[in-house]
C-alpha positions in Angstrom: -23.8 4.3 14.0 -20.6 2.4 12.9 -19.9 2.1 9.2 -19.3 -1.3 7.7 -15.5 -1.6 8.1 -15.7 -0.1 11.6 -18.3 -2.8 12.5 -16.0 -5.5 11.2 -13.1 -4.2 13.2 -15.3 -4.1 16.3 -16.3 -7.7 15.7 -12.6 -8.6 15.6 -12.0 -6.8 18.9 -15.0 -8.5 20.5 -13.8 -12.0 19.4 -10.0 -11.8 19.9 -9.8 -15.3 21.3 -12.3 -16.9 18.9 -10.1 -18.3 16.1 -13.1 -19.2 13.9 -14.4 -15.6 13.9 -10.9 -14.2 13.4 -10.3 -16.4 10.4 -13.6 -15.3 8.9 -12.9 -11.6 9.4 -9.1 -11.4 8.7 -6.9 -12.2 5.8 -4.7 -15.3 6.3 -1.6 -13.2 6.4 -2.9 -10.3 8.4 -0.3 -8.4 10.3 -0.8 -7.4 14.0 1.7 -4.9 15.5 1.4 -4.7 19.3 3.1 -1.7 20.8 6.2 -1.7 18.6 7.6 -3.5 15.6 10.3 -5.4 17.6 11.6 -4.5 21.1 13.3 -7.4 22.8 13.5 -5.6 26.2 9.7 -4.9 26.2 9.0 -8.5 25.0 10.6 -9.8 28.3 7.8 -8.0 30.2 5.0 -8.3 27.7 5.7 -11.3 25.4 3.1 -10.3 22.9 4.8 -7.0 22.0 6.1 -6.8 18.4 4.9 -7.9 15.0 2.7 -11.0 14.5 1.3 -12.7 11.4 -2.1 -14.4 10.9 -5.4 -14.7 12.8 -3.9 -17.5 15.0 -1.2 -15.1 16.3 -3.8 -12.5 17.1 -5.7 -15.1 19.1 -2.4 -16.1 20.9 -1.6 -12.4 21.7 -5.0 -11.8 23.3 -4.9 -15.1 25.2 -1.6 -14.0 26.7 -3.0 -10.6 27.5 -5.9 -12.2 29.3 -3.5 -14.5 31.2 -1.4 -11.5 32.4 -4.3 -9.0 33.0 -8.0 -8.8 33.8 -9.7 -6.3 31.6 -11.8 -4.0 33.8 -12.8 -1.6 31.1 -12.3 -1.1 27.4 -14.1 1.8 25.6 -13.9 3.2 22.2 -14.5 7.0 22.2 -13.8 7.8 18.6 -13.8 6.0 15.3 -12.7 7.3 12.0 -13.2 5.4 8.7 -11.5 6.6 5.6 -11.5 4.4 2.5 -10.0 1.0 3.5 -8.7 2.3 6.8 -10.3 2.5 10.3 -8.8 4.3 13.3 -10.2 3.7 16.8 -9.3 5.7 19.9 -10.2 5.2 23.5 -9.0 3.9 26.8 -8.8 0.7 28.8 -8.2 -0.3 32.4 -6.3 -3.5 33.2 -5.5 -5.2 36.5 -2.4 -7.2 36.6 -3.0 -10.9 37.6 0.5 -11.0 39.1 0.7 -7.8 41.1 -2.9 -6.7 41.4 -1.9 -3.2 40.1 -4.4 -1.4 37.9 -3.5 0.8 34.9 -5.7 3.0 32.8 -4.2 3.8 29.4 -5.3 5.6 26.3 -5.0 3.6 23.1 -5.0 4.2 19.3 -5.6 1.5 16.8 -5.1 1.6 13.0 -6.6 -1.1 10.8 -6.2 -1.5 7.1 -8.6 -3.7 5.1 -8.4 -5.8 1.9 -12.0 -5.9 0.8 -14.1 -6.6 3.9 -11.2 -8.4 5.8 -8.7 -6.9 8.2 -5.2 -7.1 6.7 -3.2 -5.0 9.2 -3.7 -3.8 12.8 -1.4 -1.6 14.8 -2.2 -1.1 18.4 -0.6 1.6 20.6 -0.9 2.3 24.3 1.0 3.7 27.2 3.6 0.9 27.2 5.5 2.5 30.1 2.4 2.6 32.2 1.1 -0.9 31.3 4.5 -2.5 31.8 4.7 -0.7 35.2 1.6 -2.7 36.3 4.0 -5.6 36.6 6.8 -3.8 38.4 7.6 -5.5 41.7 10.5 -3.3 42.9 13.8 -1.6 42.2 14.5 1.7 40.4 15.7 2.7 37.0 17.7 5.8 36.2 17.0 8.0 33.2 18.8 11.0 31.6 16.4 12.6 29.2 17.2 16.3 29.5 20.7 17.0 28.1 21.0 20.0 30.4 19.3 18.3 33.4 20.1 15.7 36.0 19.5 12.0 36.0 16.2 11.0 37.5 15.3 7.8 39.2 11.9 6.1 38.9 
């Protein structure tokens, strides 16, 4: 059975586009970090990537996500609550509304609370995989192994 703060966080996740609920469950200056703090390249593909402030911005982020993807599955497999922090782990499956490609990704979410309200959320996923659900063609070259050859994906 979820503890109090975990239940509050689950309510936020179940109401990501309901501004009235978000304003009730989050601090007015709550920070939401989606995938990274600030990556202009990734933001071109997924405009919600980066740091956002306030319940309205969380609503806007999830409205964009729903515009870009259909959520086929979202499951929390583990929850850890320690003091004023909650961590959730699990997986989700999205289907791109533009390409029809599906992606299943693990996720990790950290939330910090001020009293009973969410003040900070950081959401991490397989950004390479999720961005790949929008790929329409072309190849990119990478050189990760200093002793190896360049690879093309």
